[in-house]
C-alpha positions in Angstrom: -29.3 -4.2 3.0 -27.3 -1.8 4.3 -27.6 -3.3 7.6 -26.4 -6.7 6.2 -23.6 -5.2 4.4 -22.3 -3.6 8.0 -22.5 -6.7 9.9 -20.8 -8.6 6.8 -18.2 -5.9 7.1 -17.9 -5.8 10.7 -17.6 -9.9 11.1 -14.6 -9.2 8.4 -12.8 -7.0 10.4 -13.3 -9.1 13.4 -11.7 -12.1 11.6 -9.0 -9.8 10.3 -7.9 -8.6 13.3 -8.1 -12.2 15.0 -6.0 -13.5 11.8 -3.3 -10.8 11.7 -3.1 -11.0 16.0 -2.7 -14.7 16.2 0.0 -15.1 13.4 3.1 -14.3 16.0 5.8 -17.4 16.1 5.2 -20.1 18.1 6.8 -20.4 21.5 9.0 -23.5 21.0 11.3 -24.7 24.0 15.1 -24.1 23.1 16.8 -27.3 22.4 19.2 -28.9 24.7 22.7 -27.6 23.9 25.4 -30.5 23.7 29.2 -29.7 25.1 31.7 -29.3 23.0 35.2 -30.8 23.8 38.1 -30.2 21.3 41.5 -30.8 22.5 44.6 -29.7 20.6 46.7 -31.9 18.7 49.2 -34.2 20.7 52.9 -33.2 20.9 55.1 -36.5 21.7 58.5 -36.4 23.2 60.5 -39.6 24.1 60.0 -40.0 28.3 63.8 -41.3 29.3 63.6 -42.8 32.9 66.0 -45.3 34.6 63.9 -48.1 34.2 64.1 -51.0 31.9 61.7 -49.0 29.0 61.2 -46.0 27.2 58.2 -44.7 25.5 57.0 -41.5 23.5 55.0 -39.4 26.2 52.5 -36.4 25.8 53.5 -33.1 25.9 50.1 -32.3 28.2 50.4 -35.0 30.4 51.9 -34.9 33.6 54.3 -38.1 34.6 54.9 -38.9 38.3 56.9 -42.3 39.4 54.5 -43.7 42.4 56.6 -47.3 42.9 59.7 -48.7 41.4 59.2 -48.0 38.0 55.1 -47.5 38.2 53.9 -44.2 37.2 51.0 -42.4 37.2 50.2 -40.2 34.0 47.6 -37.4 34.5 45.4 -35.4 32.3 44.4 -32.2 34.4 42.2 -30.7 32.2 40.3 -34.2 31.3 40.3 -35.3 35.0 41.8 -38.5 34.1 45.0 -40.8 34.7 46.6 -43.2 33.3 48.7 -45.9 35.8 51.0 -47.8 34.3 52.6 -50.6 36.3 56.2 -52.8 35.5 56.7 -55.9 36.5 59.9 -57.9 36.2 59.0 -61.3 34.7 60.2 -64.5 36.6 59.5 -67.5 35.0 55.5 -66.4 35.4 54.6 -65.0 32.4 51.0 -66.7 32.2 50.1 -65.6 35.9 51.1 -62.0 34.5 49.1 -61.9 31.2 46.2 -63.8 33.5 46.1 -61.1 36.3 46.2 -58.6 33.3 43.2 -60.3 31.5 41.5 -60.7 34.8 41.6 -56.9 35.5 39.8 -56.3 31.8 37.5 -58.5 32.3 36.6 -57.5 35.9 34.5 -54.4 34.1 32.6 -56.9 32.1 29.4 -56.5 34.4 29.1 -52.4 33.5 30.6 -53.1 30.1 28.8 -53.4 26.5 31.5 -54.9 25.0 35.3 -55.5 25.1 37.3 -55.2 22.1 40.4 -56.7 22.1 43.6 -55.3 19.8 46.7 -57.7 19.6 50.1 -55.6 19.4 53.1 -56.8 17.9 56.4 -54.9 17.4 59.2 -57.8 16.3 61.7 -55.2 15.9 61.8 -54.0 19.8 60.4 -57.2 20.5 57.0 -55.7 22.3 54.0 -57.6 22.2 50.8 -57.2 23.7 46.9 -56.6 24.1 45.1 -53.5 23.8 41.7 -53.5 25.4 38.4 -51.1 24.6 36.0 -51.6 26.8 32.4 -50.1 25.8 30.0 -48.4 28.1 29.8 -47.2 31.5 33.0 -49.2 33.0 35.1 -47.7 35.1 38.1 -47.7 33.1 37.6 -47.9 29.2 41.3 -48.3 27.7 43.7 -51.1 29.4 46.8 -52.4 27.8 49.7 -54.5 28.5 52.9 -55.0 26.6 55.8 -57.7 27.4 59.2 -59.2 25.9 57.9 -62.3 27.2 61.2 -62.6 28.9 62.4 -60.2 31.6 59.4 -57.1 31.2 56.1 -56.8 32.0 54.3 -53.5 31.9 50.6 -52.8 32.3 48.5 -49.6 32.0 45.0 -48.5 32.4 43.1 -44.9 32.4 40.8 -44.0 35.1 38.5 -40.8 35.0 37.6 -38.8 38.1 34.0 -38.8 37.0 30.8 -40.9 37.2 31.3 -43.2 34.2 28.9 -42.0 31.9 30.8 -43.0 28.4 28.6 -40.6 26.3 30.0 -37.6 28.4 33.7 -38.5 28.5 33.6 -40.0 25.1 36.0 -37.3 23.4 37.9 -37.3 26.3 38.5 -41.0 26.6 39.1 -41.1 22.6 42.0 -38.7 22.9 43.4 -40.5 25.9 43.1 -43.9 24.1 45.6 -42.5 21.2 47.8 -41.3 24.0 47.8 -45.1 25.4 48.3 -46.4 21.7 50.9 -44.3 20.9 52.8 -45.0 24.4 52.3 -49.2 23.3 53.8 -48.5 19.7 56.6 -46.6 21.2 57.7 -48.6 24.1 61.1 -49.4 23.4 63.1 -52.3 26.0 66.2 -50.8 27.3 
């Protein structure tokens, strides 16, 4: 009987020892982290120039005139550039509209969808279209504005990175807001 009792105590001690030593936290791999990109609130100021139009510009953007009233608006921290092109309407508004739409729809191969948002500002006689190109297209936001008689301006944004929309989405949203503000504030001289 004493022999059985020693045996039971020995087994109990070994099981208790195994139980307490095996209760360590389970080793799990760390979850992948997500990059958080926060940008400060945009501050806009009127951009005056010699061209037949003016608009509001984000104070963090750097603007450079490349051609006659054609500008690049760069965002160095985001590695992105908005390209603005101005053309005079010479009875060729239909051709200009087709060219602007063609530029957008060339991205349909990589795009998941293209959302068109008409823009009308009757007070300033500014009419146009804003395009949001979903997916991994080279440019995800484009627009054109015109008065249908004299002036035609197009704009598109390009990132200097492989088009992976998930990773550039915060910057793309920020610049999309700047482009919409540019459209809404544009005035003909």
